[in-house]
ROTI-116114 format. One line per 5 residues: number of its first residue (from 1); their letters; for each residue x, y, z of N, C-alpha, C. Coordinates in steps of 0.02 Angstrom, whole numbers, plus 50000, padded with zeros to 5 digits. Example, Ala and Ser with C-alpha at 12.3 -4.5 7.8 and 13.67 -1.06 7.14 Angstrom:
1	AS	50660/49716/50390/50615/49775/50390/50660/49835/50390 ~ 50642/49888/50354/50684/49947/50357/50645/50002/50394
END
This chain:
1	XXXXX	55201/55405/53273/55191/55408/53346/55141/55360/53371 ~ 55154/55326/53425/55108/55275/53448/55047/55312/53475 ~ 54994/55269/53488/54934/55298/53519/54949/55325/53590 ~ 54990/55288/53626/55002/55313/53693/55043/55375/53696 ~ 55092/55384/53649/55126/55444/53648/55082/55505/53627
6	XXXXX	55033/55490/53583/54991/55544/53564/54947/55569/53621 ~ 54940/55525/53673/54898/55543/53731/54935/55586/53785 ~ 55002/55596/53776/55037/55631/53826/55015/55704/53824 ~ 55002/55729/53886/54982/55797/53891/55023/55833/53944 ~ 55036/55897/53936/55077/55932/53978/55036/55970/54033
11	XXXXX	55055/55962/54096/55029/56003/54148/55094/56023/54189 ~ 55123/56076/54173/55189/56093/54193/55198/56161/54226 ~ 55163/56173/54281/55172/56236/54315/55240/56240/54348 ~ 55262/56297/54363/55328/56305/54399/55316/56343/54462 ~ 55350/56328/54518/55396/56268/54523/55354/56203/54523
16	XXXXX	55388/56150/54502/55356/56085/54504/55338/56060/54573 ~ 55281/56033/54580/55259/56002/54644/55251/55925/54630 ~ 55244/55887/54680/55231/55816/54670/55169/55805/54625 ~ 55174/55757/54579/55121/55739/54534/55106/55786/54476 ~ 55143/55846/54475/55129/55897/54426/55173/55897/54364
21	XXXXX	55216/55847/54356/55265/55849/54303/55232/55838/54237 ~ 55188/55791/54231/55152/55781/54167/55091/55737/54176 ~ 55046/55738/54135/54989/55693/54135/54993/55650/54073 ~ 54979/55587/54087/54988/55538/54032/54927/55496/54026 ~ 54890/55499/53972/54830/55461/53962/54839/55415/53899
26	XXXXX	54816/55359/53904/54826/55310/53850/54763/55268/53839 ~ 54750/55244/53780/54691/55205/53766/54701/55131/53790 ~ 54648/55101/53817/54650/55032/53828/54593/54999/53790 ~ 54551/54958/53827/54502/54921/53793/54439/54966/53774 ~ 54429/55023/53809/54378/55066/53796/54406/55137/53774
31	XXXXX	54358/55183/53763/54383/55249/53738/54416/55283/53797 ~ 54477/55307/53786/54519/55343/53837/54539/55410/53801 ~ 54572/55452/53841/54603/55512/53818/54551/55561/53791 ~ 54490/55552/53801/54440/55599/53775/54417/55643/53829 ~ 54402/55706/53812/54374/55751/53860/54306/55730/53882
36	XXXXX	54271/55699/53841/54205/55673/53862/54211/55623/53916 ~ 54261/55579/53915/54269/55529/53969/54289/55565/54031 ~ 54325/55621/54026/54349/55652/54088/54295/55693/54121 ~ 54248/55717/54082/54201/55765/54108/54130/55733/54120 ~ 54116/55676/54090/54052/55644/54095/54035/55630/54167
41	XXXXX	53970/55644/54185/53948/55624/54255/53912/55558/54255 ~ 53910/55523/54196/53880/55456/54194/53930/55404/54220 ~ 53904/55352/54240/53946/55298/54268/53991/55268/54212 ~ 54054/55266/54229/54101/55228/54189/54121/55162/54225 ~ 54125/55107/54188/54140/55044/54220/54200/55016/54192
46	XXXXX	54244/54987/54237/54307/54962/54215/54318/54894/54249 ~ 54352/54849/54214/54371/54783/54247/54445/54790/54269 ~ 54457/54779/54331/54524/54784/54358/54544/54715/54383 ~ 54604/54691/54363/54631/54629/54389/54678/54644/54447 ~ 54661/54616/54507/54703/54623/54565/54746/54566/54571
51	XXXXX	54811/54575/54583/54860/54522/54594/54897/54534/54661 ~ 54866/54517/54718/54895/54528/54784/54966/54501/54790 ~ 54979/54442/54765/55042/54413/54767/55060/54382/54834 ~ 55123/54400/54858/55155/54369/54916/55175/54425/54967 ~ 55193/54400/55027/55219/54443/55077/55166/54498/55098
56	XXXXX	55189/54559/55093/55145/54615/55113/55100/54633/55055 ~ 55105/54598/54998/55066/54614/54942/54988/54618/54955 ~ 54960/54565/54986/54890/54569/55003/54869/54624/55048 ~ 54913/54646/55095/54897/54701/55141/54892/54767/55103 ~ 54941/54781/55060/54940/54845/55027/54888/54849/54971
61	XXXXX	54875/54791/54941/54822/54790/54888/54753/54802/54920 ~ 54742/54780/54979/54680/54787/55013/54665/54861/55026 ~ 54722/54899/55044/54712/54970/55056/54698/55006/54990 ~ 54740/54986/54938/54728/55021/54874/54660/55006/54841 ~ 54637/54948/54849/54569/54932/54827/54517/54973/54860
66	XXXXX	54521/54982/54925/54473/55029/54958/54478/55100/54935 ~ 54536/55123/54923/54549/55192/54898/54520/55199/54828 ~ 54532/55149/54787/54502/55151/54718/54427/55156/54721 ~ 54400/55111/54764/54325/55112/54768/54294/55176/54792 ~ 54324/55208/54843/54299/55268/54866/54308/55327/54819
71	XXXXX	54369/55332/54787/54378/55384/54741/54334/55374/54680 ~ 54324/55309/54660/54282/55296/54605/54206/55315/54616 ~ 54185/55302/54677/54115/55317/54692/54106/55391/54692 ~ 54159/55431/54707/54149/55504/54709/54157/55534/54640 ~ 54178/55494/54592/54186/55519/54522/54150/55478/54472
76	XXXXX	54098/55445/54491/54055/55409/54444/54087/55350/54409 ~ 54134/55317/54448/54168/55259/54419/54148/55198/54453 ~ 54136/55144/54416/54123/55081/54446/54176/55030/54423 ~ 54188/54981/54464/54238/54932/54451/54213/54860/54455 ~ 54236/54818/54417/54229/54745/54424/54300/54719/54441
81	XXXXX	54312/54697/54500/54379/54672/54522/54381/54598/54515 ~ 54435/54575/54481/54450/54503/54475/54513/54490/54511 ~ 54512/54452/54567/54574/54442/54605/54601/54374/54584 ~ 54665/54373/54563/54698/54312/54538/54763/54300/54571 ~ 54790/54240/54559/54852/54218/54588/54912/54233/54547
86	XXXXX	54967/54252/54579/55030/54265/54543/55087/54254/54594 ~ 55144/54229/54573/55202/54224/54610/55201/54161/54656 ~ 55232/54167/54719/55233/54110/54762/55165/54083/54782 ~ 55117/54130/54791/55048/54104/54808/55021/54063/54752 ~ 55033/54084/54690/55011/54042/54633/55045/53976/54629
91	XXXXX	55109/53977/54644/55148/53914/54643/55123/53866/54694 ~ 55112/53890/54753/55082/53847/54804/55016/53817/54787 ~ 54977/53855/54754/54904/53835/54740/54904/53791/54672 ~ 54946/53808/54625/54937/53776/54558/55001/53741/54534 ~ 55060/53753/54564/55120/53724/54541/55160/53766/54491
96	XXXXX	55134/53825/54472/55168/53872/54426/55161/53942/54452 ~ 55207/53989/54438/55202/54057/54465/55158/54098/54425 ~ 55139/54082/54365/55089/54121/54326/55042/54073/54293 ~ 54985/54058/54324/54938/54014/54296/54904/54042/54232 ~ 54885/54000/54187/54857/54023/54122/54798/54068/54132
101	XXXXX	54754/54051/54182/54696/54088/54192/54710/54161/54215 ~ 54763/54165/54258/54782/54233/54280/54803/54278/54220 ~ 54841/54250/54172/54863/54291/54119/54805/54307/54071 ~ 54760/54257/54063/54699/54270/54024/54655/54323/54049 ~ 54641/54321/54116/54598/54371/54146/54635/54441/54143
106	XXXXX	54700/54441/54156/54737/54504/54155/54732/54535/54084 ~ 54737/54496/54031/54738/54526/53964/54667/54553/53945 ~ 54614/54525/53974/54549/54546/53959/54522/54604/54001 ~ 54565/54628/54049/54547/54681/54093/54567/54750/54067 ~ 54544/54803/54098/54559/54869/54079/54629/54893/54110
111	XXXXX	54647/54862/54166/54709/54876/54200/54725/54823/54252 ~ 54787/54815/54266/54809/54765/54315/54847/54799/54375 ~ 54829/54785/54436/54861/54813/54494/54893/54756/54535 ~ 54958/54761/54544/54999/54710/54573/55025/54732/54644 ~ 55027/54682/54693/55054/54702/54755/55128/54688/54759
116	XXXXX	55149/54632/54768/55219/54608/54770/55225/54534/54763 ~ 55281/54510/54738/55290/54436/54732/55359/54417/54760 ~ 55363/54353/54777/55426/54325/54801/55433/54319/54875 ~ 55485/54284/54896/55501/54275/54968/55547/54216/54976 ~ 55573/54215/55039/55622/54163/55056/55598/54093/55042
121	XXXXX	55535/54082/55051/55505/54013/55047/55515/53984/54977 ~ 55521/54024/54927/55528/53998/54856/55595/54010/54827 ~ 55643/54033/54865/55709/54048/54839/55744/53989/54808 ~ 55728/53929/54833/55764/53872/54807/55726/53836/54751 ~ 55669/53864/54731/55634/53839/54674/55677/53840/54609
126	XXXXX	55666/53792/54564/55698/53797/54501/55678/53859/54467 ~ 55720/53889/54421/55714/53954/54394/55643/53965/54367 ~ 55621/53914/54328/55556/53925/54293/55497/53923/54341 ~ 55511/53903/54405/55457/53901/54453/55465/53955/54509 ~ 55512/53998/54500/55519/54053/54547/55466/54106/54537
131	XXXXX	55444/54142/54589/55392/54193/54582/55412/54248/54531 ~ 55475/54264/54531/55503/54320/54487/55490/54301/54415 ~ 55498/54235/54400/55485/54215/54328/55414/54225/54310 ~ 55369/54215/54357/55298/54230/54341/55282/54302/54325 ~ 55321/54347/54360/55313/54418/54343/55339/54439/54279
136	XXXXX	55398/54405/54261/55428/54421/54193/55379/54393/54140 ~ 55352/54336/54152/55304/54310/54100/55243/54352/54093 ~ 55222/54380/54149/55164/54425/54145/55176/54485/54107 ~ 55235/54518/54117/55254/54575/54075/55256/54559/54005 ~ 55286/54504/53987/55288/54481/53920/55220/54471/53888
141	XXXXX	55179/54436/53928/55111/54421/53908/55069/54480/53891 ~ 55076/54533/53934/55042/54593/53928/55073/54639/53876 ~ 55132/54627/53855/55170/54666/53805/55181/54737/53832 ~ 55194/54743/53895/55210/54810/53921/55285/54815/53919 ~ 55309/54861/53880/55381/54867/53868/55413/54929/53900
146	XXXXX	55368/54977/53926/55396/55037/53952/55375/55043/54026 ~ 55425/55044/54070/55412/55050/54143/55430/55120/54163 ~ 55379/55152/54192/55390/55221/54218/55395/55216/54294 ~ 55452/55242/54319/55464/55243/54392/55484/55317/54411 ~ 55435/55349/54436/55451/55420/54462/55485/55419/54528
151	XXXXX	55529/55462/54540/55560/55470/54604/55555/55545/54626 ~ 55508/55557/54670/55495/55625/54692/55503/55634/54765 ~ 55542/55678/54787/55551/55692/54857/55495/55735/54884 ~ 55450/55706/54922/55395/55742/54952/55423/55792/54998 ~ 55394/55852/54997/55418/55906/55048/55414/55882/55118
156	XXXXX	55362/55842/55133/55348/55819/55199/55400/55768/55221 ~ 55434/55736/55175/55480/55682/55190/55551/55696/55175 ~ 55567/55758/55161/55635/55773/55141/55686/55752/55193 ~ 55669/55755/55255/55715/55739/55309/55719/55662/55317 ~ 55674/55624/55286/55680/55553/55286/55734/55525/55241
161	XXXXX	55751/55566/55195/55807/55543/55149/55872/55538/55186 ~ 55912/55491/55165/55975/55485/55198/56028/55535/55169 ~ 56007/55568/55116/56049/55624/55087/56038/55686/55125 ~ 56085/55732/55122/56075/55801/55149/56015/55833/55120 ~ 55985/55875/55161/55923/55913/55136/55937/55947/55074
166	XXXXX	55995/55981/55070/56008/56021/55011/56017/55982/54947 ~ 56034/55916/54958/56041/55876/54900/55974/55842/54878 ~ 55935/55822/54928/55870/55785/54914/55814/55830/54896 ~ 55812/55890/54928/55753/55934/54920/55743/55955/54846 ~ 55681/55945/54823/55666/55967/54753/55680/55914/54701
171	XXXXX	55702/55856/54722/55717/55801/54672/55650/55780/54639 ~ 55647/55776/54575/55586/55754/54538/55607/55728/54472 ~ 55616/55662/54470/55640/55631/54407/55602/55569/54388 ~ 55610/55550/54327/55572/55492/54301/55621/55445/54267 ~ 55623/55384/54290/55661/55333/54253/55616/55294/54206
176	XXXXX	55634/55292/54146/55599/55256/54096/55639/55194/54078 ~ 55620/55138/54101/55656/55074/54095/55623/55032/54042 ~ 55667/55007/53994/55647/54954/53943/55630/54895/53989 ~ 55574/54860/53972/55551/54809/54018/55549/54738/53992 ~ 55552/54730/53928/55541/54659/53902/55600/54635/53857
181	XXXXX	55653/54670/53861/55711/54649/53821/55774/54644/53861 ~ 55832/54643/53829/55896/54645/53866/55915/54580/53898 ~ 55956/54584/53946/55986/54524/53974/55935/54477/54013 ~ 55879/54508/54034/55830/54467/54070/55794/54419/54024 ~ 55796/54433/53961/55759/54392/53909/55803/54365/53857
186	XXXXX	55862/54391/53850/55904/54372/53790/55927/54300/53793 ~ 55935/54273/53730/55957/54204/53720/56019/54205/53675 ~ 56065/54161/53685/56066/54102/53727/56076/54124/53801 ~ 56052/54077/53846/56059/54084/53916/56061/54015/53947 ~ 56085/54007/54007/56085/53946/54038/56148/53926/54077
191	XXXXX	56159/53861/54081/56219/53836/54116/56254/53787/54070 ~ 56318/53780/54084/56357/53733/54041/56430/53724/54070 ~ 56473/53706/54024/56542/53700/54043/56586/53735/53989 ~ 56641/53762/54012/56685/53794/53964/56737/53745/53935 ~ 56785/53771/53895/56834/53726/53864/56879/53690/53911
196	XXXXX	56878/53713/53971/56919/53684/54028/56879/53635/54071 ~ 56815/53627/54052/56773/53579/54086/56744/53614/54150 ~ 56753/53676/54159/56729/53711/54219/56654/53729/54210 ~ 56617/53724/54263/56543/53742/54257/56537/53820/54250 ~ 56493/53839/54207/56478/53912/54194/56403/53924/54192
201	XXXXX	56386/53989/54203/56321/54014/54193/56326/54073/54146 ~ 56278/54078/54100/56285/54134/54050/56215/54163/54029 ~ 56217/54227/54013/56158/54268/53991/56179/54312/53934 ~ 56132/54333/53896/56145/54374/53834/56110/54441/53839 ~ 56146/54495/53833/56116/54561/53829/56107/54575/53756
206	XXXXX	56043/54579/53737/56032/54587/53663/55971/54632/53656 ~ 55979/54679/53607/55922/54724/53590/55916/54728/53514 ~ 55853/54725/53489/55841/54739/53416/55826/54813/53410 ~ 55833/54835/53350/55822/54907/53336/55755/54934/53354 ~ 55706/54893/53342/55636/54917/53360/55625/54921/53432
211	XXXXX	55658/54877/53473/55649/54883/53544/55680/54946/53575 ~ 55737/54967/53547/55772/55027/53570/55730/55088/53547 ~ 55708/55088/53484/55675/55145/53456/55607/55159/53492 ~ 55573/55107/53510/55505/55118/53542/55513/55147/53616 ~ 55562/55121/53653/55569/55144/53718/55601/55217/53719
216	XXXXX	55646/55230/53668/55678/55293/53664/55624/55347/53644 ~ 55582/55329/53599/55529/55375/53579/55484/55389/53635 ~ 55465/55339/53672/55424/55345/53730/55456/55394/53778 ~ 55523/55388/53794/55558/55430/53839/55563/55506/53811 ~ 55575/55510/53749/55578/55578/53720/55513/55614/53732
221	XXXXX	55456/55579/53719/55390/55609/53725/55382/55631/53797 ~ 55400/55586/53848/55394/55608/53917/55438/55667/53934 ~ 55499/55664/53913/55544/55723/53926/55518/55788/53898 ~ 55489/55780/53838/55460/55840/53808/55404/55870/53848 ~ 55366/55830/53885/55312/55854/53925/55336/55869/53997
226	XXXXX	55394/55854/54014/55420/55872/54082/55462/55937/54071 ~ 55526/55933/54081/55570/55989/54080/55618/55991/54017 ~ 55604/55945/53973/55642/55946/53909/55713/55921/53914 ~ 55729/55877/53963/55793/55851/53970/55791/55773/53971 ~ 55829/55738/53932/55828/55666/53931/55902/55642/53936
231	XXXXX	55917/55598/53984/55983/55567/53992/55976/55494/53975 ~ 56011/55470/53926/56009/55403/53907/56073/55369/53939 ~ 56057/55318/53981/56109/55284/54020/56127/55215/53984 ~ 56192/55205/53976/56214/55144/53943/56284/55126/53970 ~ 56319/55080/53934/56390/55062/53951/56424/55056/53881
236	XXXXX	56420/55108/53843/56440/55105/53774/56515/55106/53764 ~ 56551/55116/53819/56625/55110/53816/56649/55035/53817 ~ 56604/54992/53833/56623/54921/53842/56579/54873/53803 ~ 56510/54882/53806/56462/54835/53781/56438/54853/53711 ~ 56442/54802/53667/56415/54811/53599/56339/54829/53600
241	XXXXX	56302/54797/53643/56229/54811/53647/56218/54884/53666 ~ 56260/54912/53711/56254/54982/53729/56277/55030/53672 ~ 56327/55008/53635/56351/55049/53580/56292/55055/53528 ~ 56256/54999/53517/56201/54998/53474/56145/55040/53499 ~ 56132/55037/53568/56081/55075/53601/56093/55150/53592
246	XXXXX	56157/55170/53600/56172/55241/53597/56165/55266/53521 ~ 56183/55222/53475/56174/55238/53404/56101/55251/53386 ~ 56061/55211/53409/55985/55216/53393/55955/55280/53430 ~ 55972/55287/53494/55948/55347/53527/55969/55414/53492 ~ 56035/55417/53471/56059/55475/53438/56024/55485/53374
251	XXXXX	56008/55435/53337/55973/55442/53273/55901/55472/53283 ~ 55868/55446/53335/55801/55466/53351/55795/55536/53377 ~ 55851/55559/53406/55851/55626/53437/55841/55678/53381 ~ 55853/55664/53320/55843/55715/53265/55772/55734/53265 ~ 55728/55694/53283/55657/55705/53281/55635/55746/53342
256	XXXXX	55676/55759/53390/55657/55792/53450/55709/55849/53465 ~ 55712/55900/53423/55761/55951/53433/55746/55996/53494 ~ 55686/55993/53521/55666/56028/53581/55685/55993/53645 ~ 55712/55933/53639/55733/55892/53698/55810/55893/53704 ~ 55837/55913/53759/55911/55911/53768/55929/55840/53788
261	XXXXX	55968/55808/53745/55987/55741/53754/56061/55738/53780 ~ 56070/55697/53833/56137/55681/53858/56147/55605/53864 ~ 56207/55587/53869/56223/55515/53879/56268/55507/53941 ~ 56258/55453/53975/56299/55443/54035/56310/55365/54045 ~ 56371/55347/54062/56384/55279/54075/56351/55256/54144
266	XXXXX	56330/55198/54146/56289/55175/54205/56327/55181/54272 ~ 56387/55170/54269/56426/55177/54336/56429/55251/54358 ~ 56439/55296/54309/56439/55368/54326/56369/55391/54349 ~ 56317/55364/54311/56250/55384/54327/56232/55362/54399 ~ 56252/55304/54421/56240/55279/54489/56269/55326/54539
271	XXXXX	56331/55351/54524/56364/55398/54568/56328/55467/54567 ~ 56312/55489/54506/56281/55554/54500/56212/55559/54535 ~ 56175/55505/54534/56112/55504/54569/56119/55520/54642 ~ 56171/55502/54671/56183/55517/54743/56220/55583/54753 ~ 56263/55601/54707/56298/55663/54716/56256/55725/54702
276	XXXXX	56216/55723/54648/56177/55782/54627/56115/55756/54588 ~ 56067/55726/54622/56008/55699/54585/55966/55750/54549 ~ 55968/55813/54568/55926/55862/54538/55950/55882/54465 ~ 56006/55854/54443/56028/55865/54377/55986/55825/54327 ~ 55948/55774/54354/55910/55729/54307/55838/55750/54306
281	XXXXX	55814/55746/54247/55739/55754/54234/55708/55686/54216 ~ 55723/55663/54153/55700/55600/54128/55760/55556/54112 ~ 55763/55497/54132/55816/55448/54119/55787/55388/54078 ~ 55819/55371/54027/55796/55314/53985/55856/55264/53988 ~ 55839/55200/53997/55892/55149/54000/55864/55083/53989
286	XXXXX	55912/55032/53984/55889/54963/53968/55860/54929/54029 ~ 55846/54866/54023/55810/54832/54073/55849/54823/54140 ~ 55908/54800/54134/55945/54784/54196/55970/54852/54231 ~ 55996/54898/54192/56016/54961/54219/55959/54999/54251 ~ 55901/54995/54216/55840/55029/54244/55818/55000/54308
291	XXXXX	55823/54933/54313/55803/54897/54374/55845/54925/54434 ~ 55912/54930/54423/55956/54949/54477/55949/55023/54491 ~ 55951/55067/54440/55952/55139/54450/55886/55161/54482 ~ 55832/55134/54459/55767/55156/54487/55761/55139/54560 ~ 55788/55084/54581/55789/55065/54653/55835/55117/54690
296	XXXXX	55890/55132/54662/55936/55179/54694/55901/55248/54699 ~ 55869/55269/54644/55833/55332/54646/55782/55334/54700 ~ 55749/55276/54712/55691/55272/54760/55719/55290/54832 ~ 55775/55272/54845/55804/55287/54912/55820/55360/54927 ~ 55825/55399/54872/55835/55468/54882/55773/55496/54916
301	XXXXX	55715/55470/54904/55651/55494/54929/55642/55478/55001 ~ 55684/55433/55031/55678/55415/55099/55654/55344/55109 ~ 55613/55317/55062/55590/55250/55075/55568/55220/55007 ~ 55583/55160/54992/55562/55126/54935/55485/55114/54940 ~ 55460/55119/54999/55388/55109/55011/55343/55167/54988
306	XXXXX	55375/55219/54959/55337/55276/54935/55327/55279/54860 ~ 55361/55235/54822/55364/55245/54749/55322/55197/54710 ~ 55279/55223/54667/55238/55183/54623/55273/55169/54553 ~ 55240/55130/54513/55266/55122/54445/55210/55104/54398 ~ 55219/55119/54332/55172/55098/54281/55212/55064/54227
311	XXXXX	55186/55011/54199/55216/54977/54146/55163/54973/54089 ~ 55184/55002/54030/55136/55017/53977/55158/54988/53911 ~ 55112/54971/53870/55130/54951/53801/55091/54995/53749 ~ 55090/54973/53690/55057/55011/53638/54982/55009/53642 ~ 54957/54953/53669/54885/54942/53679/54875/54893/53732
316	XXXXX	54814/54882/53752/54799/54830/53805/54807/54859/53872 ~ 54795/54816/53925/54799/54842/53993/54869/54857/54015 ~ 54878/54910/54057/54941/54923/54091/54946/54884/54153 ~ 55009/54876/54177/55023/54845/54240/55050/54897/54290 ~ 55017/54900/54347/55034/54952/54396/55053/54918/54464
321	XXXXX	55110/54943/54489/55136/54907/54550/55183/54953/54588 ~ 55188/54944/54655/55241/54979/54692/55306/54945/54674 ~ 55362/54984/54682/55422/54956/54661/55457/54917/54718 ~ 55424/54919/54779/55455/54883/54835/55441/54806/54827 ~ 55475/54767/54865/55467/54697/54863/55415/54670/54912
326	XXXXX	55414/54603/54918/55363/54575/54962/55378/54578/55038 ~ 55438/54600/55054/55457/54611/55128/55430/54554/55173 ~ 55444/54493/55163/55419/54438/55202/55435/54445/55278 ~ 55487/54481/55293/55508/54489/55366/55451/54527/55403 ~ 55412/54569/55371/55359/54607/55405/55291/54588/55383
331	XXXXX	55284/54539/55338/55220/54517/55312/55172/54494/55369 ~ 55111/54519/55367/55062/54496/55416/55066/54532/55483 ~ 55109/54580/55488/55120/54617/55553/55092/54688/55556 ~ 55056/54705/55500/55026/54773/55494/55077/54828/55496 ~ 55137/54815/55469/55189/54864/55467/55205/54893/55396
336	XXXXX	55171/54867/55346/55189/54884/55277/55165/54956/55265 ~ 55204/54990/55220/55185/55056/55198/55144/55053/55134 ~ 55078/55071/55135/55037/55062/55075/55039/55119/55027 ~ 55079/55173/55045/55079/55235/55002/55096/55218/54930 ~ 55148/55176/54919/55169/55163/54850/55116/55129/54809
341	XXXXX	55080/55081/54843/55027/55046/54806/54966/55092/54792 ~ 54949/55135/54840/54897/55186/54833/54916/55232/54771 ~ 54976/55253/54771/54997/55295/54718/54998/55258/54648 ~ 55014/55195/54652/55010/55152/54590/54936/55146/54568 ~ 54891/55145/54615/54818/55148/54593/54802/55214/54561
346	XXXXX	54831/55271/54586/54822/55336/54553/54851/55335/54483 ~ 54910/55303/54473/54936/55299/54407/54893/55255/54362 ~ 54864/55204/54390/54818/55162/54352/54760/55204/54325 ~ 54732/55244/54365/54676/55290/54349/54695/55338/54295 ~ 54753/55368/54302/54773/55419/54256/54800/55387/54189
351	XXXXX	54852/55346/54192/54885/55316/54136/54847/55260/54104 ~ 54808/55222/54144/54777/55164/54115/54704/55180/54094 ~ 54672/55222/54131/54599/55232/54116/54584/55303/54098 ~ 54629/55348/54102/54614/55419/54082/54570/55455/54131 ~ 54565/55429/54193/54523/55458/54244/54567/55507/54288
356	XXXXX	54578/55566/54257/54622/55616/54288/54596/55641/54355 ~ 54534/55659/54360/54512/55691/54421/54516/55641/54481 ~ 54496/55578/54469/54498/55529/54524/54574/55514/54544 ~ 54617/55517/54493/54688/55510/54511/54713/55566/54551 ~ 54691/55624/54532/54716/55682/54572/54688/55681/54643
361	XXXXX	54625/55660/54650/54596/55658/54715/54640/55610/54759 ~ 54660/55554/54734/54702/55506/54771/54772/55540/54789 ~ 54799/55569/54741/54866/55601/54754/54861/55652/54805 ~ 54811/55695/54801/54799/55746/54853/54789/55714/54921 ~ 54754/55659/54922/54742/55623/54984/54807/55601/55017
366	XXXXX	54853/55574/54977/54917/55552/55001/54952/55610/55033 ~ 54956/55666/54998/54988/55724/55026/54955/55751/55087 ~ 54890/55750/55090/54852/55772/55149/54869/55725/55206 ~ 54871/55661/55195/54885/55614/55249/54956/55627/55276 ~ 55002/55638/55234/55070/55657/55256/55067/55722/55294
371	XXXXX	55032/55773/55269/55028/55835/55302/54999/55830/55375 ~ 54954/55783/55384/54927/55771/55449/54971/55729/55492 ~ 55027/55710/55469/55077/55681/55511/55078/55605/55519 ~ 55040/55568/55479/55035/55497/55485/55095/55462/55450 ~ 55124/55418/55479/55182/55380/55455/55184/55308/55471
376	XXXXX	55207/55265/55427/55228/55197/55448/55298/55200/55467 ~ 55324/55143/55491/55390/55141/55526/55446/55163/55478 ~ 55444/55146/55415/55495/55162/55368/55507/55234/55354 ~ 55454/55278/55368/55459/55349/55354/55448/55389/55420 ~ 55444/55354/55476/55430/55386/55538/55490/55433/55560
381	XXXXX	55472/55490/55588/55522/55532/55622/55492/55561/55685 ~ 55531/55590/55728/55507/55618/55789/55457/55674/55775 ~ 55401/55673/55810/55349/55722/55801/55291/55703/55755 ~ 55300/55645/55720/55247/55618/55680/55209/55560/55713 ~ 55158/55536/55683/55117/55487/55715/55129/55420/55682
386	XXXXX	55158/55370/55721/55172/55302/55697/55108/55262/55696 ~ 55089/55236/55635/55029/55194/55627/55045/55133/55590 ~ 55002/55085/55585/55011/55028/55543/54980/55038/55477 ~ 54984/54983/55435/54957/54984/55369/54884/54999/55367 ~ 54847/54965/55409/54774/54972/55409/54752/55042/55429
391	XXXXX	54779/55067/55481/54762/55133/55506/54780/55187/55455 ~ 54841/55179/55424/54859/55227/55373/54810/55225/55314 ~ 54789/55166/55299/54738/55160/55245/54674/55197/55266 ~ 54654/55193/55328/54594/55228/55349/54602/55304/55347 ~ 54659/55327/55364/54677/55398/55361/54676/55422/55288
396	XXXXX	54703/55383/55242/54703/55402/55172/54627/55409/55149 ~ 54586/55360/55170/54516/55362/55151/54482/55427/55176 ~ 54499/55445/55235/54471/55511/55260/54492/55568/55217 ~ 54553/55568/55194/54576/55623/55153/54544/55617/55080 ~ 54538/55557/55056/54501/55549/54989/54434/55582/54994
401	XXXXX	54396/55565/55048/54328/55592/55057/54325/55664/55067 ~ 54372/55693/55101/54372/55763/55112/54394/55803/55055 ~ 54435/55773/55010/54461/55803/54949/54494/55870/54962 ~ 54543/55867/55010/54583/55929/55022/54625/55944/54963 ~ 54621/56007/54937/54657/56026/54874/54730/56041/54889
406	XXXXX	54770/55990/54907/54840/56001/54927/54880/56018/54866 ~ 54875/55976/54814/54914/55988/54750/54872/56030/54704 ~ 54908/56064/54658/54875/56107/54610/54828/56067/54567 ~ 54770/56097/54551/54718/56065/54509/54745/56053/54440 ~ 54729/55998/54406/54747/55985/54342/54691/55997/54292
END
């Protein structure tokens, strides 16, 4: 078992509420997962790399940084923030989407918090100069292979979902996406011509046994600490890579007799997520399927602007980011929803640094802010208070300071 798997801890009251599915602590550059770290009143100091990125990224990162600072000050935590360039902003300043110094600083930090990257401005860049290539290179450089994307329907936002209330209410699932393999990284890839002289583009979906085993084990451990159900999503009726994926997952399942394992083809899974999402607890899948399904799952919650993510490896800093994009159409207009980035900061505290109490304070603050009726445009409904990104950040800070115990104590 990896060090991070050993740090999984259960906090599983029933019925489940937001943020109560499980607690996950992992070691990074300093001592983590220790009760001493969680209970000590002495100052703990961490280095955090901030990557605001493009579009609305700087706006939501600014809010999350303020929230981290306030929650940290209330729990004896100090930070050294290092703000670095990534994506289109990095390309404009340096000519590449991931400068060497950005990766170097990120590797030396305790955790990395990312806003968003990309935008229309850079869509015509050559592939190796696109902002998205910089993000893929960052994930590879940090060796973060497991992407956790929770999709929880907040009781306060159940009517914001486009699904019927009876379908959306109570949804609480986790997509575990393999992040550094598959078709996004497989070789051969590129452009060429076929035997008829016609131009073609090609990519390779490829997985080695160890890549499947480590993400499957990761997912089994998470499922064990949630509700004991794991659905592995593949396309094993067509793709050899998926046939191999299913073979390895089935073999590993022998080590987890307490976890109920099921398999589903990706096309059926995409349908079932809309038809009856509450059937899912933990989903594990490959890179491209996870990319698509987690975005689909996010919309069950009402807005992609609500969902955080954590990308973790066996060691070293984790990468924490909202799953929404850079939204260049609203950038600089104070319309961005910072909730997902703030919740990503909470995941950073819990999963990256082992600071459970500070993470819980932030999560409670998000729920309290929602309870007090504050909404950005993407989650606004009649009877609530429409505010911009900055004001919503100020309201979250008020809730952080008041520490209203909305969610159950961990």
